[in-house]
C-alpha positions as CSV (number, residue, x, y, z in Angstrom):
1,M,0.0,0.0,0.0
2,Q,2.8,2.3,0.9
3,Q,4.5,1.6,-2.5
4,D,1.3,2.4,-4.3
5,Q,1.0,5.7,-2.5
6,S,4.6,6.5,-3.3
7,R,4.0,5.8,-7.0
8,V,0.8,7.9,-7.0
9,N,2.8,10.8,-5.5
10,Q,5.6,10.5,-8.1
11,D,3.0,10.4,-10.9
12,A,1.3,13.5,-9.5
13,S,4.6,15.3,-9.3
14,R,5.5,14.3,-12.9
15,L,2.0,15.4,-14.1
16,E,2.4,18.8,-12.4
17,Q,5.9,19.3,-14.0
18,S,4.4,18.3,-17.4
19,Q,1.6,20.8,-17.0
20,Q,4.1,23.6,-16.0
21,Q,6.2,22.7,-19.1
22,L,3.1,22.8,-21.3
23,V,2.2,26.3,-20.0
24,K,5.7,27.5,-20.7
25,D,5.7,25.9,-24.2
26,K,2.4,27.6,-25.0
27,E,3.8,31.0,-23.9
28,D,6.9,30.4,-26.0
29,L,4.8,29.5,-29.0
30,A,2.6,32.5,-28.7
31,Q,5.7,34.8,-28.4
32,T,7.3,33.2,-31.5
33,Q,4.1,33.5,-33.5
34,T,3.8,37.2,-32.5
35,Q,7.4,37.8,-33.6
36,S,6.8,36.0,-36.8
37,R,3.8,38.1,-37.7
38,Q,5.7,41.3,-36.8
39,A,8.6,40.2,-39.0
40,Q,6.3,39.5,-42.0
41,Q,4.6,42.9,-41.6
42,T,7.8,44.9,-41.4
43,A,9.5,43.1,-44.3
44,P,11.0,45.7,-46.7
45,A,9.7,45.8,-50.2
46,A,12.0,44.2,-52.8
47,A,14.3,46.7,-54.5
48,P,13.6,47.2,-58.2
49,A,15.9,45.2,-60.5
50,I,18.9,47.0,-61.7
51,R,19.4,47.1,-65.5
52,L,23.1,47.0,-66.0
53,D,22.8,47.6,-69.8
54,R,21.5,51.1,-68.9
55,A,23.9,51.8,-66.0
56,I,26.7,53.1,-68.3
57,Q,25.8,55.4,-71.2
58,N,27.9,54.9,-74.3
59,P,27.8,57.9,-76.6
60,P,27.7,57.3,-80.3
61,V,31.1,57.0,-82.1
62,S,30.7,60.4,-83.6
63,Q,30.7,62.0,-80.2
64,Q,33.6,60.0,-78.9
65,K,36.5,62.4,-79.4
66,L,39.7,62.7,-77.5
67,P,40.8,66.1,-76.3
68,A,43.2,68.0,-78.7
69,E,46.2,67.7,-76.4
70,L,45.9,63.9,-76.6
71,T,45.5,63.7,-80.4
72,Q,48.4,65.9,-81.4
73,A,51.9,64.4,-81.3
74,K,54.2,66.4,-79.0
75,P,57.9,66.3,-79.6
76,Q,59.8,64.6,-76.8
77,I,63.0,65.9,-75.4
78,N,65.8,63.8,-74.0
79,A,68.1,64.7,-71.1
80,R,70.4,66.8,-73.4
81,G,67.5,68.9,-74.6
82,E,67.5,67.2,-78.0
83,T,64.2,66.4,-79.7
84,L,63.5,62.8,-80.1
85,G,62.0,61.4,-83.3
86,R,60.8,58.0,-84.4
87,L,64.3,56.7,-84.8
88,I,66.8,57.1,-82.0
89,N,70.5,56.9,-82.7
90,I,71.9,54.6,-79.9
91,T,75.5,54.6,-81.0
92,A,77.8,55.9,-78.4
C-alpha cells in the first residue's frame, strides 16, 4: 500500500511538472508567432531590379572624341635637350 501511495505521489509530481512545461511551451509558441507576424509585416519591399545595360551610357562613335592635347603628337626631349623622333641613334 505504501509503495502504491509513493507511485501515486511520483506520478502526481510528474504530471504537475508536465503541466508547467506545457504552459511554458504555449507561452513560447505565442511569443514566437507574434514575432513571426511582426517580421512579416515589417519586411522591406523588394528593391527594383537594376538594369546594367542602362547603367553606363555609351555615346555614339561620332561623339567619342579625344581632347586635342591627346590627339596631337608632341615632340619629346631627352636629357640633353634634343628632340626625339621616331628613330633614335643609340651609337655611343
